[in-house]
N, C-alpha and C positions, 0 to 999 in steps of 0.2 A: 596492073596485076602482071607479078613475076611470072612467066611461063618456062623458066628456065627448068632442065632435067632435075636437079636436087629440089627446087621450090614447089613443084610442080607434077610432073610426071612420076617422080619416085613417089609423092605419097599418094597420086591416083592410082598406080599399081597395087600399092600396100592397101587401100581401100577396097580395091577389088578383090584382093586375094583373101583378104578378111571375109569378104560377103560371102565368097565362092565356099570358105569352110564353114562358115555359121549359119549357111541359108539351109544346111540337110535339114534341121529339125523342123524350120518352117515348110519347106517341100514336104515333109511327112505329113503335118497338119492339113495343110491346104488339099493334099492326096485324099487324106483321110475322110475331110468334111465332104469332098466333093464327088466320093466315089459312087454316090447311089444316085446321083443326077443324070437326066439324059443326056446325050453328046454335046447337044448345042448349050445346054445350060452348065455342062462342066466346063465348057470353054470361058463362059462368059464369067462364073463364080472365079475360075483361075486367076483372069485378067482383073476382075474388080477386087479381088481380094489379094492378089500379089501386088498390085498398084498401090493399094489404100495400107496394107502393110509397111511397104517400103515408105511412104510419106509418114505414114505415122511414126516409123523410126526416125525417121530425119527431125520431126517435133523432140521424141525422146531424146535425142544426141543433144540438144540444146539444154535439156536439165538434166543430165543424166548424173553428174557428179552429184547434185543437190537430191536426186531421187533415191541412189542408193546409199544416202546415208540417212534415211527416215528409217526408224527401228519398226520392226513388225510388218513392214512392204513386202519383204520378200516371203516371209511366212505366210501371208494371206495369200501371195500369188501363188505359192508353192499348192496351198491348198486347193486353189482355183483350177489350177493346171491339173492336179490329179482326178478332179471331177471332170475335165474336159475328156481326160485319157478316158475313164471309163465311160462316158457316154457315146465316144466313139467306137466304141467295141461293142454296143448293145445293136441289135438286129432292128432296121426300120419297121415299125409298126404301123400298120394302116397306110401305108405309101400310096396306092393307088387312091386314095382317098383325098390326098393333100395336093392343093393346089401347086404346080410347077414352080410358080414365080415365088410361093412362100416357101419352098423347099431351098431355093436358091438364095434365097434372102438371109433364111436359118444358115445354110453353108458358110456364107460372107461373113456373119457375125460371129461365128465359131473360129474362123481364120483370124479375126481382128482381135478377139478377145485374148485367143491363144497366143498370138504372136508379140500382144503387147505385153504379158506376162514373161514370155521367152525373151524378150528384147532388153529387159531390163541390164543384163549383163552385158549383152553382144555390144550395145552403144557406145560402151566404155572403150572398147577396143576402135572402134571407128572414129570416135571423137579424137583421140590420143594421135592417129595417123592422119586426121585432116589437120590437126591445129586449129588455129583461129579461121581459118579460109573457108568460110560457110561455102562459097562456089564450088570449091574442090568438094567438100563434102556431099553437097545435092548432086553436083555430077557422078561421082563416084559410087551414090545408092542408088541414082537413075539407071548407071549401067547395070547394076544388080539385079533388074527387074526381070529380064528375059532369063537371068540365072535361075530365079527361082520359079518361074513359069515353066520352064522347060524340064527343071526337076521334077515338079510337082506332075505334069503330065506324063513323064516317063514313069513314076512309081505308079499312076493309076493304071497303066496297061500292066504293067506288072502283077499288081494287086489284082487284077481280074484273071489271071492266070495261076496267082501263087496267094492265096487267102491268107496265109501264114504270117504274110507281112503285114498285114493289119494289126494282128496281136504285137508284132515287133515295134509298131508304131506306137501302139499304145504304151507299150513296155519303155520306150524313148522318153514318152512325155512324162510317165513316172520317174525316170532315172534326173531328168531335168527339173524337176519338182524337188526332188530329194537333195539334190544339190543345193539348188537355189535357198531351200530352208537353212542349211547348214551354215551358210553364207551370210546370213542376216545378221545386222550389225547389232542387233538387241542380244545375240547369243555370243558375240565374240569374245566377251571376258569371261563369261562362263567355261566357253570350250576351252579358251586358254588355262583356266585353270584346273579343269577335269581331266584334259586328255593331254597326251604328249604333243609336241609341235614338232612335224618333219617340213621342210620347206616353207617354212611359215605358213603352214596349215595345220590344222587340228588332225591327229591321227590317232587309231586303235590297232595296236599290234603291229606299228609298221605300215598300215595301209591307211591313205586318207580317208578320214570321215566323209567328206563328201561322197567319195565313191560308195561307201558302206550305205550309207542313208539312200544314196543314189539307188543302189540296188534294192534295198529295201521298199523304194517307192515304185520301182517297176513291177516288183512281185505284188505289189498291194493292189496295182490297175490293173494288172493281167488276173489274178486271182478275182478280185469284185467283179471285174467286167464280164469274165467266163460265168461266175456265180448268178449275176444278175441277168445276162443274156440268157442261160437256161431255164431261170424261173420265168422270164416271158414270152420263151419260145413256147413251155409248156402251156403257159396261160393262154396264149394266142390258139394253140391246138385246142384247149377246151372249149373254148369259146365259138370254135368253127363246127363243134360235133354237134351232128343234127339228134335230137331226143328222138327216141324211139317209142 
């Protein structure tokens, strides 16, 4: 194996940098999903969720090009991501009656599903930087694990002091979902025929359509999440009232 600067170290630095840039949304999901757990369970959920998410991204990278060419896959993923974003904004109902182990498993499952959806675009950049060197790819992604863990742990601490960040996290998931839906191969020809093209991307009034639909997705998640959270809170309050 060639360990020269150009063949190994430069691509490795590229992969690490890509993961630093692209790990922000993953850290948000992990922090949102684990925020209601006990401190010890938070650490376990972050560790298992982050490690499994990175391992899953390695597997996805192997099939990245083929996956991204499948029509309607991104649209299905965007709908799933919208649902996850709304669910993460809802209050925890009956949390005291749920076994802690079940809570942690639910958080890990949420982390994995969300990361699976969001990784469809991200893995292309990592695969391009690694080329055909699988050792380089696995090493680079392995180094990214502490980056994701540190980012999500820091976010959970900040969320405790500033709950508005939870809403911002849900909005981020909605934005990613909107961007993903627009870039689905099934819509490529229709987008090109009905919208202007700016920098090889469909645009509306000079603004990339991905940004517009992303903002719509962010607003949809926040408004739906807030509405359902309000209804759920009222329902819980009514059920806890003692009849006179």
